[in-house]
C-alpha positions in Angstrom: 24.9 159.2 234.9 24.8 156.1 234.4 27.2 154.1 233.2 27.0 150.2 232.2 29.5 148.8 231.7 30.4 146.2 228.6 32.3 143.4 229.4 31.5 141.4 226.8 35.6 141.5 225.6 36.7 139.7 228.3 36.7 135.8 227.8 34.5 133.2 228.7 35.3 131.6 232.3 36.7 128.2 231.8 34.5 126.0 232.4 34.7 123.0 234.9 36.0 119.4 232.8 36.1 117.4 235.9 32.4 116.7 236.1 32.5 116.1 232.3 35.7 114.2 232.1 34.0 111.7 235.3 30.9 111.2 233.0 32.7 110.2 230.4 34.4 107.8 232.0 31.1 106.2 232.6 30.3 106.1 228.5 28.3 109.2 228.7 27.5 109.8 225.3 26.3 113.7 225.8 29.5 114.6 228.3 31.6 113.4 225.8 30.0 115.7 223.2 30.1 118.7 225.8 34.1 117.8 226.2 35.1 117.6 222.8 33.5 120.7 221.9 35.5 122.3 224.5 39.0 120.7 223.5 38.8 119.5 220.1 39.6 123.4 218.8 42.7 123.6 221.6 43.9 120.5 220.9 43.8 120.7 217.1 45.9 123.9 217.3 48.5 122.2 219.6 49.2 119.9 217.0 48.7 121.5 214.0 52.3 123.5 215.7 53.9 120.4 216.3 52.8 119.1 213.0 52.0 121.8 210.4 50.2 119.7 208.0 46.8 120.1 207.8 44.8 117.1 207.0 48.0 114.4 209.2 47.4 117.3 212.3 43.0 116.9 211.8 44.1 113.1 212.2 45.7 113.0 214.8 42.7 115.2 216.9 40.2 112.4 215.9 43.0 109.8 217.7 43.4 111.9 220.2 40.2 112.4 220.8 39.2 109.5 220.2 41.9 108.4 222.7 40.6 110.6 225.6 37.2 108.4 225.2 38.8 105.4 225.6 40.9 106.8 228.2 39.3 108.8 230.1 38.9 107.0 233.7 42.7 107.6 233.6 42.4 110.6 234.7 43.6 110.9 237.7 41.4 114.7 239.0 44.1 115.5 241.9 47.3 115.5 239.1 45.9 118.5 236.6 43.6 119.8 234.6 41.2 118.0 232.1 43.2 120.4 229.3 46.6 119.7 230.5 45.7 115.9 230.6 44.1 115.8 226.7 47.0 118.9 225.6 49.7 117.0 226.6 47.8 113.6 225.5 47.4 115.8 221.7 51.5 116.9 222.6 53.0 113.2 222.5 50.5 111.9 220.1 52.1 114.8 218.0 54.9 113.9 218.2 54.5 110.4 217.8 54.0 111.7 214.2 56.1 112.9 213.4 58.9 110.2 214.6 56.5 108.2 212.4 57.3 109.7 209.0 60.4 110.5 209.6 61.3 107.0 210.4 59.3 105.9 207.7 61.3 108.4 204.9 64.0 107.3 206.5 62.8 104.3 205.6 62.3 104.5 202.2 65.7 106.6 202.2 67.3 103.1 202.4 65.1 101.6 200.8 66.1 103.8 197.4 70.1 103.4 198.9 69.7 100.3 198.8 68.8 99.8 194.9 70.9 102.2 193.6 68.7 104.2 191.9 67.9 108.2 192.8 63.9 108.7 194.6 63.4 111.3 191.9 59.8 112.7 194.4 62.5 113.1 197.1 64.6 115.3 194.3 61.2 117.0 193.0 59.9 117.5 196.5 63.2 118.9 197.7 63.4 121.1 194.8 59.6 122.6 195.4 60.2 123.5 199.2 63.5 124.7 198.2 62.2 127.2 195.9 58.7 128.1 198.1 61.3 128.8 201.1 63.3 131.4 198.4 60.2 133.4 197.6 58.6 133.6 201.4 61.4 135.4 202.4 61.5 136.8 199.6 57.5 138.3 200.7 58.6 138.3 204.5 61.2 141.3 203.1 58.7 142.8 201.4 56.7 143.6 205.2 57.8 146.3 207.1 59.5 146.0 209.6 56.4 146.2 212.6 54.6 143.0 210.2 57.8 141.0 209.8 58.5 140.8 213.0 54.6 140.3 214.0 54.3 137.5 211.5 58.3 135.9 212.6 57.0 135.9 216.1 53.1 134.1 215.8 53.7 131.3 213.2 57.4 130.8 213.6 57.8 131.0 217.1 54.5 129.8 218.1 53.6 133.0 220.0 49.9 133.6 220.7 48.7 137.2 220.0 48.7 138.3 223.5 52.2 136.9 223.7 53.5 138.7 220.7 51.9 141.8 221.9 53.0 141.8 224.9 57.0 140.4 223.5 56.6 143.7 221.2 55.3 146.4 223.8 52.7 147.0 221.5 48.7 146.9 221.8 46.9 143.6 221.4 44.9 145.2 219.2 47.7 146.6 216.8 49.3 143.5 216.5 46.5 142.2 215.4 45.8 144.6 212.9 49.3 144.3 211.9 49.4 140.6 211.2 45.6 140.6 209.1 47.9 143.5 206.4 50.8 141.3 206.4 49.0 138.1 206.2 47.2 139.8 203.6 50.4 141.6 201.8 52.4 138.2 201.6 49.3 136.6 200.5 49.7 138.2 197.3 53.1 137.9 197.3 52.6 134.2 197.4 49.8 133.7 194.9 51.4 136.3 192.4 54.7 134.0 192.1 52.0 130.4 192.3 
């Protein structure tokens, strides 16, 4: 009996990005395109975890990838992998954006306090956010315990599906199914309340 092993479920090996970044440092547009394709999505995912806002995450990711193009010559291969270098840039940019937004909000709050007028938009927004949080908590309570644990670990603690599976000591496929079912139930619950 001749059996062929299927390896399609194994992840593709990580491409060696050091030659690409060296070419990018010399201004090679084709190399940058390949580097962008290999790293932009990963950078976006990291930025999105920090910012939690899609539009700002996209904007910061574009800034990160532009920074990679501009500063590719500063990459030092002996200090680490290209992925780690780009993820460091992405994380720093995302944290900078969070700090900038907080500082801007604080400036606006101080300006409103100085004029003595309440900032109506802030009050309305705070009430809306509180109501949304309340609705999300209500919908989370409607999930099964296993679904709720999976959602909390993946979306509130930022664990990957594989990390959730390890944490819950459950097969990866089971965790993915739990999360998919939970997200469908949450979508229906949150959509019904809108």
